[in-house]
N, C-alpha and C positions, 0 to 999 in steps of 0.2 A: 055715147064712146061709138065711135066707127070701127068697124072691122082691123081696119089697118092700126086704128089706135088701140086696140084689143092685142094685137098680135106683138105689138112693140113692147104693152106692158108686160105680156107673156113671157117676153123674149128676155126683158130683164130680171122678172122676179122668178124664172125658173131656169133657163137653159143658161144663162150667165151668174145665176146665182152661188157663188162659192159655197153655200151650204150645200146645192144639189148638183148641179154639174160643172160649174164654172171654175176656173181656177184663174191666177194671175201669173202671167209669163213674162219675161223679158225679151222684147218685140226692138232688136235693135238697138238693146240698152236701155230701152223705156219700159214701165211696166204698161200690160195691156190686159184686159181681161179676155178671156177666151173659156170656149166650149171645144173639146176635140174628140174626133174619133179615137175609141180606146184601141183601135186596130191599127197598125201599121198594114198598108196596101202593099204586099209583097209579091202579089201575083206574078208566076213566071216572066219576068223581066230581067232577063239575063243575056247578055251578050258578051263574049269570049271572057268570063270569069268576073263581069262585073254585074251586080246586082243594084236593080232601081228601087229605091223606098220613097212612099208617098205617104203622106199624112195629110189629114183633112181639120183645117181650124174653123170656127165661126167666132165673128167680133161683131160688134156696132159698129157701122160706117163712121159713124160721128167720132170714135174712138184713135181713128187712123187718120192725120192732117191730110196725109198723101198716100192713096189707096197704092199696094203694091201692083206691079205690073208683069207679066209673063216674062221669064228668064233673069228678072231682079235677084239678085244676090241677098238673102236675108239672114239674120243671127235670132234663132229662137230659145232661148234657156243655154245660150254659149255655144250650140250648135249651129253649122253654117247648112242651110237649106236654100234651094231655088224656087220661085214660085213657078207653077207649072199652070195653074190656071186661077182666075178670080170671078166668080160670080156676085151680083149683085141684088138679090130679091128682096124687094121691100128696103127695110132701115138698117140690113146686116149685110156683111161681105161673109161668102164662103170662100176660103182659099185653101187650095191645093199647093202641098210643097212637096217638091222631091229632091231627093240626094242619089249619090250614087256611092256604093259600097264596095270593097273588095272582098 
């Protein structure tokens, strides 16, 4: 087994395993298995009374037919978020979502 294959196997069996760190969310109304950061990134991003929240999720690249693009609006578990950044290391996506709250 190659190093890349081992990482993909570990990714599926540990990170996306719903008995470990993974969970199934509703991504634009469709089920998607993800792992997400337990902490919302709310570092002092305030401007004129508006707070900016960020959330990081990880999923398999092959689970999304069309990977999201920055500024795209998505719905995650019924909440509206905007894609801030997308990274594609190996066979998975790291998606950073952002939203503004009063």
